[in-house]
C-alpha positions in Angstrom: -4.0 -31.9 -7.6 -7.0 -30.5 -9.5 -7.5 -26.9 -9.1 -9.9 -25.7 -6.0 -11.4 -22.9 -5.0 -12.8 -23.9 -2.0 -11.9 -26.9 0.4 -13.4 -30.1 0.0 -16.5 -31.2 1.6 -14.6 -33.7 3.6 -12.1 -31.2 4.6 -12.7 -31.8 8.4 -12.3 -29.3 11.1 -10.4 -26.2 10.7 -6.8 -26.4 11.2 -4.5 -24.1 14.2 -2.7 -22.7 10.8 -3.5 -21.5 7.4 0.0 -21.7 5.5 -0.4 -19.4 1.7 2.4 -19.9 -0.6 2.6 -17.7 -3.9 4.3 -19.5 -6.6 5.0 -18.8 -10.3 6.5 -21.6 -12.5 9.7 -22.5 -10.1 8.5 -26.1 -9.4 12.3 -27.4 -8.3 12.5 -24.2 -5.9 8.8 -24.9 -4.7 9.4 -28.4 -3.5 12.2 -27.4 -1.2 9.7 -24.8 0.6 7.0 -27.6 0.7 9.2 -30.1 2.1 9.7 -27.2 4.9 6.8 -27.4 5.7 6.1 -31.2 6.1 9.3 -31.3 8.5 7.4 -29.3 10.9 7.3 -30.0 14.5 3.5 -28.5 14.4 1.3 -30.5 12.7 -1.8 -28.8 12.3 -1.7 -26.6 9.4 -3.0 -26.4 5.8 -0.6 -25.4 2.8 -2.5 -23.4 -0.1 -0.4 -23.1 -3.0 -1.5 -20.6 -5.5 0.0 -20.2 -8.5 0.0 -17.3 -10.5 -1.1 -18.6 -13.8 1.7 -22.0 -13.8 2.5 -24.4 -16.1 1.6 -28.3 -15.7 4.9 -28.6 -13.9 4.0 -26.7 -11.0 0.9 -28.5 -10.3 2.2 -31.8 -11.1 5.2 -31.4 -8.4 2.5 -30.3 -5.6 0.3 -33.2 -6.3 3.5 -35.3 -6.1 3.5 -34.8 -2.0 0.4 -36.7 -2.0 -0.6 -34.9 1.3 -4.5 -34.3 2.3 -3.4 -30.9 3.9 -2.3 -29.5 0.7 -4.4 -27.6 -1.9 -3.6 -26.4 -5.1 -5.0 -23.3 -6.8 -4.1 -22.1 -10.3 -5.2 -18.8 -11.2 -6.3 -18.3 -14.2 -5.0 -15.4 -15.3 -1.3 -13.7 -14.5 -1.2 -11.2 -11.7 2.3 -10.6 -12.2 3.7 -10.6 -8.6 2.8 -12.1 -4.9 0.4 -9.9 -3.5 -2.8 -11.2 -5.6 -2.4 -15.2 -5.3 -1.7 -14.3 -1.4 -4.9 -12.7 -1.5 -6.8 -15.8 -3.0 -4.4 -17.8 -0.5 -6.2 -15.8 2.6 -9.7 -15.6 1.0 -9.7 -19.9 1.1 -7.8 -19.8 4.7 -9.8 -21.7 7.4 -7.3 -21.5 10.4 -7.0 -19.3 13.0 -3.5 -17.7 12.2 -2.9 -17.1 8.4 1.5 -17.8 8.0 2.9 -16.8 4.8 5.8 -18.7 2.8 7.2 -17.6 -0.4 8.3 -20.3 -3.0 12.0 -19.4 -2.4 12.2 -19.5 1.2 12.5 -22.4 4.1 11.3 -22.6 7.2 13.6 -24.3 10.1 11.4 -27.5 11.5 10.4 -25.4 14.6 9.5 -22.2 12.9 5.4 -22.8 13.2 5.9 -24.0 16.7 7.9 -21.4 17.7 5.8 -18.7 16.2 2.4 -20.0 17.8 3.5 -20.0 21.6 5.4 -16.8 21.2 2.4 -15.0 19.7 -0.1 -17.0 22.2 2.7 -15.8 24.7 2.7 -12.5 24.4 -1.2 -11.6 23.3 -0.3 -10.6 20.5 -2.0 -10.1 17.1 0.9 -11.3 15.1 4.6 -12.4 14.9 7.4 -11.2 13.0 10.1 -14.4 13.4 14.0 -13.6 12.7 15.1 -14.6 9.2 18.3 -15.1 7.6 19.0 -14.0 3.8 21.6 -15.3 2.0 23.6 -13.0 -0.5 25.2 -14.8 -3.4 29.2 -13.8 -3.5 29.8 -10.7 -5.8 32.7 -12.6 -7.3 34.6 -15.4 -7.7 37.2 -14.3 -4.8 34.0 -13.7 -2.3 32.2 -16.0 -0.2 28.2 -15.8 0.3 27.0 -13.6 3.4 23.8 -13.5 5.5 21.9 -10.3 6.9 19.4 -10.4 9.2 15.6 -9.3 9.6 12.8 -8.6 11.9 14.5 -7.0 14.7 12.2 -4.7 16.5 12.3 -2.2 19.5 12.0 -3.6 22.5 10.7 -6.9 21.1 7.7 -5.1 19.3 7.1 -4.1 15.7 8.8 -1.0 14.8 7.3 0.9 11.6 11.1 2.3 10.6 13.4 0.0 12.2 11.3 -3.7 11.3 11.7 -5.5 8.1 9.3 -8.3 8.4 9.5 -10.4 5.1 6.5 -12.0 4.4 8.1 -15.4 4.8 8.4 -14.6 8.6 5.0 -13.6 9.2 2.1 -15.4 11.5 -0.8 -13.7 11.9 -4.5 -14.1 13.3 -6.9 -14.5 10.8 -9.4 -11.9 12.4 -6.5 -9.4 12.3 -6.3 -10.2 8.5 -10.0 -10.0 7.6 -9.7 -6.5 9.4 -7.0 -5.1 7.6 -7.9 -6.6 4.3 -6.1 -7.5 0.9 -2.5 -6.7 0.1 -2.3 -4.2 -2.3 -1.0 -4.5 -5.6 2.7 -4.1 -6.0 2.0 -2.1 -9.1 0.7 0.5 -6.6 3.5 0.6 -4.4 6.8 2.2 -4.3 8.2 -1.0 -2.8 7.2 -4.3 -1.3 3.2 -4.8 -0.8 3.8 -7.0 2.3 5.5 -4.3 4.2 2.8 -1.9 3.6 0.6 -4.4 4.9 2.2 -5.2 7.9 2.5 -1.5 8.4 -1.1 -1.1 7.9 -1.8 -3.8 10.7 0.4 -1.8 13.0 -1.2 1.8 12.5 -4.9 0.1 12.9 -3.9 -0.4 16.6 -2.9 -4.4 16.6 -0.2 -5.6 18.8 3.2 -7.5 16.6 5.3 -8.7 18.8 9.3 -9.7 17.1 9.9 -13.2 18.2 14.2 -13.3 19.0 14.3 -16.6 17.3 16.0 -17.5 13.7 13.6 -19.5 12.2 13.1 -18.5 8.3 15.9 -18.7 5.5 15.2 -16.6 2.8 16.9 -17.1 -0.7 15.8 -14.3 -2.7 14.8 -14.3 -6.2 15.9 -10.5 -6.3 19.4 -11.2 -5.4 19.7 -13.5 -8.0 20.1 -12.5 -12.3 17.5 -14.6 -14.2 16.6 -16.4 -11.5 13.2 -17.2 -12.8 14.9 -18.5 -16.3 17.2 -21.0 -14.5 15.8 -24.4 -13.4 18.1 -25.4 -11.1 18.8 -24.8 -6.8 22.1 -25.0 -6.0 21.8 -23.4 -2.5 18.3 -24.8 -1.8 19.8 -28.4 -2.5 23.0 -27.2 -0.2 20.9 -25.9 2.9 18.2 -28.3 3.0 20.0 -31.3 4.5 21.4 -28.8 7.3 18.1 -28.2 8.3 18.2 -31.9 9.9 21.1 -29.7 12.3 19.1 -26.2 13.2 21.4 -25.2 15.7 24.7 -25.8 13.7 22.8 -24.4 10.5 21.6 -21.1 12.8 25.9 -20.9 14.1 27.0 -20.9 10.3 24.4 -18.3 9.1 25.2 -15.9 12.1 28.7 -16.5 11.2 28.5 -15.2 7.8 26.5 -12.2 8.5 27.7 -9.3 7.5 28.3 -6.6 10.1 26.6 -2.8 9.4 29.2 -0.4 8.1 31.0 1.7 10.6 29.8 5.5 9.6 30.8 9.0 10.6 29.3 10.3 13.3 27.1 13.4 11.1 26.1 10.2 9.1 24.9 8.6 11.9 23.1 11.9 13.5 21.6 12.7 10.4 20.3 9.1 10.5 19.0 9.4 13.8 17.2 12.3 13.1 15.6 10.8 9.8 14.2 8.0 12.2 12.8 10.6 14.8 10.6 12.1 11.5 9.9 8.8 9.9 8.6 7.5 13.0 6.2 11.1 13.5 5.0 10.1 9.8 4.3 6.3 10.7 2.0 7.7 13.6 0.3 10.1 11.0 -0.7 7.0 8.7 2.5 7.2 6.1 4.5 4.0 5.9 8.1 4.6 6.1 8.7 1.4 3.5 7.1 3.4 0.9 8.3 7.3 2.0 12.0 6.1 1.4 11.5 4.7 -1.8 9.4 7.5 -3.0 11.4 10.5 -2.0 14.7 9.2 -1.3 15.3 7.0 -4.0 12.7 8.8 -6.4 11.0 5.3 -7.2 7.1 5.8 -9.0 4.7 3.2 -8.2 5.8 -0.2 -9.8 9.0 0.7 -9.7 10.4 -1.9 -7.0 8.5 -4.5 -8.7 9.2 -4.1 -12.1 13.0 -3.6 -11.0 12.9 -7.1 -9.7 10.9 -8.8 -12.6 14.0 -7.6 -15.0 16.2 -8.9 -12.4 14.3 -12.1 -12.2 14.3 -12.4 -16.3 11.0 -11.4 -16.6 9.1 -8.8 -18.6 7.6 -6.1 -17.1 4.5 -5.9 -15.1 1.3 -7.1 -17.4 -0.8 -3.7 -18.0 -3.9 -3.5 -15.6 -5.8 -1.9 -18.3 -4.8 -3.0 -21.8 -6.0 -2.1 -25.1 -7.5 -4.2 -27.6 -4.5 -4.6 -29.6 -2.6 -5.7 -26.7 -5.4 -8.1 -25.5 -5.2 -9.9 -29.0 -1.4 -9.7 -28.6 -1.4 -11.3 -25.7 -3.7 -14.0 -26.7 -2.0 -14.6 -30.0 1.4 -15.0 -27.8 -1.1 -17.6 -25.5 -1.9 -19.7 -29.0 1.2 -19.9 -30.4 2.9 -21.4 -27.2 0.0 -24.3 -27.4 -1.6 -22.5 -24.4 -5.0 -22.2 -25.8 -7.0 -23.7 -29.1 -7.9 -22.1 -31.8 -11.8 -21.0 -31.9 -13.0 -21.7 -35.4 -16.2 -19.4 -36.8 -19.5 -21.5 -36.8 -19.7 -23.2 -40.3 -22.4 -20.8 -42.3 -22.8 -23.2 -44.9 
């Protein structure tokens, strides 16, 4: 499968849902995500896989599925995090709705059907599905556990309480165009997807929280050197269990860790903080940005660079590199065999 910047001429009518999947050099993990799309009960979709300047193995793995609904775009330059590839996928999307799926994550077979039906039943502009994040064991004597995201307030997105990882989102294409692209994580204090979701809410669009667990998250940010390792034992463990979705949901919920019991004064302080953050949200300040900035002391780009370090990657590439930095970068690529030397013209 070759790169494509636009749909092929014989692409046919637009699908109901365009799925955007950002990926970077983890073809083994990506294959699990793609298979979860292929097993969807809802089949009127296109999948746009956007590689962040990936190696050939990623393109070969995508092509091995040989499904005309799947397109692969490989960026000419590495963006460094998922906002850039997701924006490219959005620009190429043709569907009435746009959904997202990170390469680490998997959908239950009824995810797209349930999300589209819930959005239409609510008359909403976007849906946040419930998800279970698998937390690896802290030690040999510990067991893996989960925590849930996607809860709202009275069934609607709450800018303070709701965490909606991008793999849980289904959004009307018209809303996506109105809001504009995701901001670079380098310009955010936390995740760019949460800041983008907040902007959708702040513009007055209706975001419904679906009370149905349909997304499994296996976050690379919780797994040291995850981008260096080529195996995916957790994905291999969970994939067969999607054949028994109710049993898997019960397993994930049984392993859900309860929130810690806090003293009365801490609960009171949190209630006051929630009121303040909710007021700030109505003024246009995203709580997902305020908390890491003022409470955790993050600077712009701190969060994404922390994630990259955990994953075994270098810090975010410079947006305004000097000539020396560019030369070093190109020299490194040449030594890796990613480019051919340009010989000077023969002046004889």
